[in-house]
C-alpha positions in Angstrom: -24.2 48.1 7.2 -21.7 45.9 5.1 -18.5 48.1 7.3 -19.8 47.4 10.0 -20.2 43.5 10.1 -16.4 43.2 8.3 -15.6 45.8 11.6 -16.8 42.9 14.3 -15.0 40.5 12.2 -11.5 42.3 12.6 -12.1 42.5 16.3 -13.3 39.0 17.0 -10.3 38.0 15.0 -7.3 40.3 16.7 -6.6 38.3 20.0 -5.7 35.1 17.9 -4.0 37.3 15.5 -1.7 38.7 18.1 -1.5 35.6 19.8 -0.2 33.4 16.8 2.5 36.5 15.9 3.4 36.7 19.5 4.0 32.9 19.2 5.9 32.7 16.6 8.5 35.4 17.7 9.2 33.1 20.4 9.9 30.4 18.4 11.8 32.1 16.2 14.4 33.8 18.9 14.2 30.1 21.0 15.3 28.5 17.4 18.0 31.2 17.0 21.4 29.4 18.0 23.3 30.3 21.4 27.2 31.0 20.7 29.0 30.3 23.5 32.6 31.8 24.8 34.1 28.4 23.6 33.1 28.3 20.4 34.3 32.0 20.3 37.3 31.0 21.5 38.5 28.0 20.1 42.4 27.6 20.1 44.3 25.1 17.8 46.0 21.6 20.0 49.8 22.2 20.8 51.8 21.3 17.8 55.7 21.5 20.0 57.0 19.7 22.5 59.5 22.3 23.9 60.5 20.0 26.8 60.7 16.9 25.3 58.7 14.7 27.8 56.4 13.6 24.6 53.4 16.4 25.2 52.4 18.9 23.4 53.3 22.0 24.9 53.3 25.3 22.4 52.2 26.3 20.0 54.2 27.9 16.5 51.7 31.5 15.8 54.0 33.3 13.2 55.1 29.8 11.3 58.7 30.2 12.0 59.4 26.2 12.9 59.6 28.6 16.3 57.7 28.3 20.0 56.0 31.9 20.9 53.3 30.9 22.7 53.5 28.4 26.0 50.4 25.8 28.0 52.6 26.1 30.9 50.5 24.6 33.3 48.6 21.4 31.1 45.5 23.1 30.4 45.5 23.1 26.7 45.6 27.1 26.5 48.5 29.2 26.1 49.4 30.9 29.3 53.2 32.7 28.2 53.4 34.5 25.2 56.3 35.8 22.7 54.6 38.8 21.1 58.2 40.5 20.1 59.6 37.1 18.6 63.0 36.6 21.2 62.1 33.7 21.7 60.9 33.5 25.2 58.1 34.8 27.0 57.0 38.3 27.4 
């Protein structure tokens, strides 16, 4: 008879255990930060003024002091790239 009482008690608390488990899993998934596209593709500010207008518009990706990526439309992201090292956009 003792096992019958334990079985009834388990059946009564099972829905509560399931509810608590689901609640904890939903809360844990909601707490995870989502990575946005902006965070993953963060581009540093340009550091070279190639046209002398006082606005930085190029990047030195290779570290040789020469620009090898250019922002042609002023949005802060490089559109023109020099990947072969000749100093001109490819």
